[in-house]
Backbone as numpy.savetxt, mean C-alpha at the origin, in Angstrom:
# Nx Ny Nz CAx CAy CAz Cx Cy Cz
1.35 -20.86 2.72 0.48 -20.20 1.77 0.34 -21.11 0.56
-0.88 -21.28 0.11 -1.11 -22.12 -1.06 -0.94 -21.30 -2.33
-0.68 -21.98 -3.41 -0.53 -21.32 -4.70 -1.54 -21.88 -5.68
-1.79 -21.11 -6.72 -2.74 -21.49 -7.74 -2.25 -20.92 -9.06
-2.23 -21.74 -10.07 -1.83 -21.27 -11.39 -3.04 -20.67 -12.09
-2.86 -19.50 -12.67 -3.93 -18.85 -13.42 -3.37 -18.33 -14.74
-4.24 -18.18 -15.71 -3.85 -17.59 -16.99 -4.11 -16.10 -16.92
-3.10 -15.32 -17.28 -3.20 -13.87 -17.26 -2.75 -13.35 -18.62
-3.48 -12.38 -19.13 -3.15 -11.77 -20.41 -1.70 -11.31 -20.42
-0.99 -11.57 -21.50 0.43 -11.23 -21.61 0.68 -9.73 -21.46
-0.27 -8.91 -21.92 -0.12 -7.46 -21.79 -0.08 -7.06 -20.31
-0.93 -7.68 -19.50 -0.94 -7.40 -18.07 0.34 -7.89 -17.41
0.83 -9.03 -17.83 2.09 -9.56 -17.28 3.25 -8.63 -17.62
3.29 -8.12 -18.85 4.36 -7.19 -19.23 4.28 -5.90 -18.41
3.07 -5.39 -18.19 2.91 -4.19 -17.37 3.34 -4.46 -15.93
2.99 -5.63 -15.42 3.39 -6.01 -14.06 4.90 -6.16 -13.97
5.51 -6.70 -15.01 6.97 -6.86 -15.02 7.66 -5.49 -14.94
7.17 -4.53 -15.70 7.77 -3.19 -15.69 7.56 -2.51 -14.34
6.36 -2.59 -13.80 6.08 -1.97 -12.50 6.83 -2.68 -11.38
6.91 -3.99 -11.46 7.61 -4.76 -10.43 9.08 -4.37 -10.36
9.68 -4.18 -11.52 11.08 -3.79 -11.55 11.27 -2.41 -10.91
10.38 -1.49 -11.22 10.48 -0.13 -10.69 10.20 -0.09 -9.19
9.37 -1.00 -8.69 8.98 -0.98 -7.28 9.65 -2.09 -6.47
10.65 -2.74 -7.07 11.44 -3.77 -6.39 10.57 -4.91 -5.84
9.66 -5.38 -6.67 8.82 -6.53 -6.34 9.02 -7.59 -7.41
8.55 -8.79 -7.10 8.49 -9.83 -8.12 7.26 -9.55 -8.97
7.18 -10.18 -10.13 5.99 -10.03 -10.97 4.77 -10.54 -10.21
4.93 -11.68 -9.57 3.83 -12.24 -8.77 3.44 -11.27 -7.66
4.43 -10.70 -6.97 4.15 -9.74 -5.91 3.45 -8.50 -6.42
3.81 -8.05 -7.61 3.17 -6.87 -8.19 1.71 -7.14 -8.51
1.43 -8.29 -9.10 0.04 -8.64 -9.42 -0.77 -8.81 -8.14
-0.19 -9.41 -7.11 -0.87 -9.54 -5.82 -1.15 -8.16 -5.23
-0.18 -7.25 -5.33 -0.35 -5.89 -4.81 -1.50 -5.19 -5.55
-1.50 -5.28 -6.87 -2.58 -4.68 -7.64 -3.93 -5.27 -7.24
-3.98 -6.56 -7.02 -5.23 -7.21 -6.63 -5.70 -6.70 -5.27
-4.78 -6.54 -4.31 -5.15 -6.04 -2.99 -5.65 -4.60 -3.07
-4.95 -3.77 -3.83 -5.37 -2.38 -3.98 -6.72 -2.32 -4.68
-6.90 -3.09 -5.73 -8.16 -3.11 -6.45 -9.31 -3.58 -5.59
-9.08 -4.61 -4.82 -10.14 -5.12 -3.94 -10.52 -4.08 -2.90
-9.50 -3.45 -2.28 -9.77 -2.42 -1.29 -10.48 -1.22 -1.92
-10.13 -0.88 -3.15 -10.78 0.23 -3.85 -12.25 -0.08 -4.12
-12.54 -1.31 -4.49 -13.93 -1.70 -4.71 -14.72 -1.71 -3.41
-14.06 -2.09 -2.31 -14.73 -2.10 -1.01 -14.91 -0.70 -0.43
-14.11 0.26 -0.91 -14.13 1.64 -0.40 -14.16 2.62 -1.56
-15.25 2.67 -2.32 -15.27 3.52 -3.52 -15.16 5.01 -3.24
-15.37 5.43 -1.99 -15.28 6.84 -1.66 -13.86 7.31 -1.37
-12.91 6.38 -1.29 -11.52 6.73 -1.00 -10.68 6.77 -2.28
-9.74 7.72 -2.37 -8.84 7.75 -3.53 -7.93 6.52 -3.54
-7.63 6.01 -4.71 -6.78 4.83 -4.83 -5.40 5.08 -4.23
-4.88 6.29 -4.38 -3.57 6.59 -3.81 -3.59 6.47 -2.29
-4.68 6.88 -1.65 -4.82 6.76 -0.20 -4.86 5.29 0.19
-5.59 4.50 -0.57 -5.70 3.06 -0.29 -4.33 2.40 -0.41
-3.61 2.71 -1.47 -2.29 2.11 -1.69 -1.33 2.48 -0.56
-1.32 3.76 -0.17 -0.44 4.20 0.92 -0.84 3.57 2.24
-2.14 3.40 2.46 -2.60 2.76 3.70 -2.17 1.31 3.75
-2.28 0.60 2.64 -1.85 -0.80 2.61 -0.34 -0.92 2.84
0.42 0.01 2.28 1.87 -0.01 2.50 2.20 0.26 3.96
1.48 1.18 4.58 1.76 1.50 5.98 1.41 0.32 6.89
0.38 -0.43 6.53 0.03 -1.61 7.33 1.10 -2.69 7.26
1.88 -2.69 6.19 2.93 -3.69 6.02 4.22 -3.32 6.74
4.34 -2.06 7.18 5.56 -1.62 7.86 5.61 -2.22 9.26
6.82 -2.54 9.73 6.95 -3.05 11.10 6.48 -2.01 12.11
5.77 -2.44 13.13 5.26 -1.52 14.15 6.39 -0.84 14.92
7.55 -1.48 14.98 8.67 -0.89 15.71 9.18 0.37 15.01
8.90 0.51 13.72 9.34 1.68 12.96 8.34 2.84 13.02
7.20 2.62 13.67 6.16 3.65 13.67 6.35 4.62 14.83
5.77 5.79 14.67 5.77 6.78 15.73 4.32 7.08 16.08
4.04 7.33 17.34 2.64 7.59 17.73 2.14 8.91 17.16
0.87 8.95 16.86 0.25 10.18 16.36 0.00 11.12 17.53
0.44 12.35 17.39 0.19 13.38 18.40 -0.49 14.54 17.69
-1.73 14.87 18.08 -2.43 15.97 17.43 -1.65 17.28 17.57
-1.74 18.11 16.55 -1.02 19.38 16.54 -1.41 20.24 17.75
-2.68 20.20 18.14 -3.12 21.00 19.29 -2.39 20.56 20.57
-2.14 19.27 20.71 -1.41 18.78 21.88 0.07 19.16 21.79
0.62 19.12 20.58 2.02 19.51 20.40 2.22 20.96 20.82
1.29 21.83 20.42 1.39 23.24 20.77 1.22 23.45 22.27
0.35 22.66 22.91 0.13 22.79 24.35 1.35 22.34 25.14
2.10 21.35 24.61 3.27 20.82 25.30 4.52 21.67 25.09
4.47 22.64 24.16 5.62 23.49 23.88 5.69 24.59 24.94
6.86 24.74 25.59 6.98 25.81 26.59 6.82 27.18 25.96
6.06 28.03 26.62 5.83 29.39 26.14 6.83 30.34 26.79
7.38 31.33 26.07 8.36 32.27 26.65 7.72 33.24 27.62
């Protein structure tokens, strides 16, 4: 991965530092995360930012930790009836 030095307002860096500490990221990682969420939000203005952020986090999770989606109607059909 290539790197690039950029100038960022100190106020934004301080906010990123505080958020990074709370979310266990580096300052650089926090700013990258904000950029990804912001870009996705601009590309999908009809979606809530919280949904976008959660979707990006879920995409980063290992697939081995995921469980398949089973519709509720199928769950009810598979449940033995008395």
